[in-house]
Each structure stands twice: as C-alpha cells, then as structure tokens.
N, C-alpha and C positions, 0 to 999 in steps of 0.2 A: 485352744484350737478353733473355737468359734470366732475369736477375734481375727485370727489369721485368714479364715474363710471369708469373713466380712471384708477384710482388707483386699483380698484377691478379687472379690466381687466389685469393690470400688475401682480397683485398677482396671478391671475388664470394662467397666462402664465408661471410665475416662478414655480408655483406648478406643471404644466404639464411637464416642463423641468426637475424638480427635480424627479418627478415620473418616467419619461422616463429614467433618469440616474440611478435611483435605480433599475428599471427593467433590464436595460442593465448590471449593475454590478452583479445583482443576476443571470441573464442568463449566463454571462461569468463565474461566480463562479460555476454554475451547470455544464457547459461544461468542465471546468477545472477539477472538481471532477470526472466526468465520465471518462475523459481521463486517470486519475490516478488509474483506477479501479484495475489494476493488483496488484499494491503495497498496495492498500487499502484492498483487499481481503486477501492478504498474511498477513498483519498486524492483521486482524481479526482472521485468522487461527492459527497464531503462539502464540498469547498472552494467550489463555486459558491454555497452557502448564505450564506457570509460576505460575499458581494458584494451579496446581495439588498437592495433598498431604496435603494441609492445612485444618484445621478445617473449617467447613462450615461458622462459624461466622466471619472468617477472609477473606473470598473470595471477598466480595464486597469492604471492605476497601482496599484490595490489588489492585483490579481493579481501584479503585478511585485514589490511589497513582500513578499508572502507567499512568492513563489518565491525571492527573495533570502534570506529567513529560513530557508527549507527547505534551500537550498544551504549556508548557514552551518551549520545543524544537522548535515548529512551530512558535509561536508568538514572543518570545524574541530573539531567535538566528537565525532561518532560514529565516523568513520574512525580517528582516533588511538586511541580507546578499544577499537575492534574489533581493531586491530593489537596493542595491549598484551595484550588477552585471548588472542589467538592465540599470542603468544610466552610469556607468563608463566602463563596459566591456561586452556589449551585445554579442560580438563575442565569448565570453567564454561560453555562455549558451549551444549552440549545442554540443560542446565537453563534457561538464559536463553532459549533458543529456545522451549522448552516454555512458559515463563512468558509470553513474547510471544504464543505460539499460544493460550494460555488467555485472554489479554486480548482477542485478536481474537474468540474464541468469545463472551466476555462482551459485547463491543460489538455483535456481530451479533445475539446473542440479545436484548439490550436493545432493539435496533431492532425486532425481531420483536414483542416484548412491547408496545412503544409502538404498533405497528400494530394489535395486538389490543385494547389498552386505550389509545386515543388521549388520554383524559383525563389520563393519567400523563405526558404528554410535555412538560408545562410547563417543568420544570427544564432539559430538553435544549434547548428553544427559547430559554430565557433565556440559556443558555450561548452559543448561536450568535448570538443577537441581543441583546447587552447594551444597557442603556439609555444614552442620551446623545444629543448632537447634534453635527453638524459634524465638525471635525477630531478631537475627543475620541472620538466614536463610531467613526470610521474607525480610529484607533489601537487602540481596544479590540477591534474586530473583527479587525484584523491580528494583534494579540498573541494572541488566542484561537485563531486559525487556525494560527499558528506553534507554539503549544503542542500542539495536536492533531497537527500535522504531525510534531513531534518524536517523539511516541510511535510513529506509523506509520513514520517514517523509521528509528527504532531497530530496529523489527521487520524492515524491508526490509534494512538493513545486516547484521543478525545472520543473516538467511536467506542473504544473498549470501555472507557469510563462511563459512557452513556448507557451501557448495557448492565452495569452493576447496580443492584438495588440500592436506593438512597439510604436505607436504614442499616446497611452493612457497616461494620466498624471500619475505622481508618486502617487498622492493621490488615483486615481482610481485603480492603480495596488495594492496599499497597502490594500484598502478596499476589493478587490477581493481575495487577498491572505489570509487576516484575516478571511473572510467568509469561504473560503475553509478550513483553519486550524480549525476553530471552528466546522464547519459542519461535517467534516470528523472525527474529534476526538469524537464528540458526537455519530456519527453513528457507528464507530468502537467499542468504549468502551461500548456504550449502548448495542450493539449486544453481545459483550463479556460477559457482566453482565448477559444477558438473558441466554446465553449458559451455563455459569458456575453454574447458579442456577436452570437450567432445571431439573437436576436429583433430587435435593431436593424437587422441586415442585411436580415432579412425585411421589416421595415417600410419600409426604404429602397427595396427592390425594388418593394414593393407600391404605394408612393406616387409613385415616380419612373419606374417602368417601365411598359410597356404590353404588352398581350397575354400571351404566355407568361411574360415576365419578371415581370409583376405577379402572375400566378397562382402562380408559384414562390415569390414573396415571401409571399403569403398562406398558401401551403402550409407554409412554414417557421414562420411565426407559430403556426399551428394545431398543427404537429408538436411543437414544443419542450416544452410542458407535459407531454405524454405521454412524451416522451423522457426528461425529467428524472425522472419517476416510475420509468420503467424502469431508468434508471441507478442510482437508489437501491436498487431491488430487486436488481439484478445485483451492486452493491457489497456489499450485505448477504449475499447468497448466497456471494460470493467470500470474504468474511471467515470465514463459518462453514466453508466447504469447506477453505480453506487452514489456518485455525486448528485444525480437527479433524484434518486430515492431519498437521500438525506434532506435535500431542500424541500421536496414535496411533503415529506412527513413533518418537517419543521414548520412549514406554512400551515399545515393541518393543526399542529399544536398551538399555533399563534392565532387560530381562528379563521384562516383562509382555507376553507374546506374544499373548494371546487376542484383543484387539480387532483387531490388525493381521492375524492369521491368518484371522479370520472374514471381514473385509472382502476379503482376498486371495482366499479361497475363493469368495465371492460373485462377485467380478470374473471369476475363471476360469470359473465356471458360466455367466456371461453371455456370455463369449467363445465358449464351446463352443455355446451356444444360438444364436449369431448368427455362423456361420462366414463370411458375406460381409464382415463388418467386425468381426473379433474385437478389434482394438486399440481401436476407438472404443467398443465395448460395454463392455470392461473399464474404460476410462477413465471413462465416464459412471457406471457402477455404483460404482466406487471413489470418485469425487467425491460421488455422492449419499450414500453411507453415511458417508463422512468428514464431510460436511455435517450429517447427522443426529446423528452423535456430537458434533460441534461445537455444535449447537443444544442438545442435552441438557446438555452440560457448561456451556454459557453460562447456560442457565436455572438450573442448580444454583448457579452463581456469583453470580447477581443478589442473592439474600438475603444471601450472605456479604459482598458488597461494600456493600450498603445498611445492614446491621445491625452489621457488624464493622469492615470496612476504613475506610469513610467516617467513622464516629464516631471511630475511632482517629486518623485523619488530622486531623479537626477538633479533637480533644483536644490533639494535638501543637502545633497552631497556636493553641491557647488560645481556640478558639471552640466553641460548643455544636454538637451533631450536626446541628441543622437549618440551620446556616450563618448564623444571624441575627446572631451576634456579641454577643448580650445574655445 
C-alpha cells in the first residue's frame, strides 16, 4: 500500500512539473508573439489587398491558400533554420534581427513615401495586383502573398527566438516557436477572413434584414473602407515602431548606446511628467521616438535599395535594373 501511495506521489509530482513546463512554454510563446506585434499587424494589414477584385466565393479559399503557405513557411522552413541558428550560430541572431528591423523600417518608410507621393506607388500596386485572369491570376496573387508573408514570418520567428532564454533546451525552443507559428497564423488569417467577408455580411444584413439589423448592415458597409485605411496606417506605424525599436536595442547591445539612452531618458522624463500613468507615458514616448528613428532610417534606406540593392539583384538575375528584361 505504501508503495502505491509513493507511486501516486511520484505521478502527481511529474504531473505538476509537466503542467509547469506547459505553462512556461505557453507563457513564453505569448510573450514572443506580443514582441512581434509590429510584423503581425502589418501581415494582417497587407494580406486583404491580395484578395481584392475576386468573386466573393473565392475570397475565403484564397485566404486559406495563403494561410497554408504561411504555416509552411513558419513550420517547415523558418523554425528549423531558427533552431539551427540558436545551436550553432547564436551570435548571428542579433545582427539578423537588426537586419529584419531595418527591413521593417524600409517597408514602413516606403509606405509613408507612397502616401506623400502617390504617383510613385505604381510598382507596389503592380506587385500586389499582377496581371492575368481567372485561375492564373489567383495563383499569381497567392504566390505574391506567400512571398511577402515569408519575409514577415522570418522577422516574426527571429523576434520570437530572441525572446527565448538561451539556456532553454532545443525541444522547448521548438515547442515555443511552433506555438508562435500556429497561433500567429490562426490569428492573422482568421482576422483577414473576417475583414474580407465583412462587406458581404453587411450587404446580407442590409438586404435581408429589417429595422435595426438592416441599419447595422448598412453601417458595416460604410465602416469598412475607413477601417481598411486605418488598418493600413496602424500597420505602417507598427512596422516603423517595432523596426526602430529592434535597431535601437541592437545598436545598444553592440556598444552604440546613444540612441537607446536618449529614448530612455525621454521616456523617463515623460513618466515623471505624468505621475498618474507613468508606465503608459513611458511606453507612448518610447514607441513614438523608436518610430521616428525607424522612419528616418527607412527613408535613408530607400535610395540604397532603389539605386544599389535592386539593380544588384536584377544584375544577378540577368535582368536590367528596370526589370524589363531587355
């Protein structure tokens, strides 16, 4: 009898350890996902554009195709690469993270530039809305969306990896990254599915409902265009904020302390000036100046990308810089 009791105690102890481990993995996954908020918001903001113009019956299937491609990117390609880096080249993670942060700054600044100079947005629109018809156009759109997702997913997974303690086991890291990959994919593309079908739902309510239901439907239809514009602005701001924050912190870790210390000083001053909500004041000021840093860095990178990087890539592909192929 005493042996059975001892065995039950051991099982209970193992169960507690397992439960604590699961809680720890889930908690770390949640923190990692929150840290990658900027890339996640931009992913959610960009994807609905790839569904624009298709018949309503194809919207959800297209979103599902993109979601599957995104999950493949994260689980089959990026998670193993992240784990290999964590084991064999952990010193490469901060520079890669900064490179991804700089890319976010560039993408965000490019969107701001296109807002200021809308005539320059033709190439971007052509990338999102390639020419074609029927199934070929759908496949082209899906392929373009998955390529864009790969870049954002790489940043998300690198950010997630950077939040995991280095002394965690490879199995723990793998579990956290897989939870982040699955959770973020469900959240992003579930949200995208709701967004792209909101208009149809509003029209359905307006045409088939009566009274308050019809009014709600009309309200949804009127609300969605403004919501989409707001989502784009929020996504752009999030890219600049998170990208700037990543680069500022990376410079701090590499010994260039001035940007980080200046932003930190401004945040502390804001916290002291608003004693009723010091944490919120510090966060807002930090995000604002990280975003300003990200915008300035991104604007500086635009000519580098257009005059150096893009022509170099075109030359490697055997094409002229204007992409004409002639």
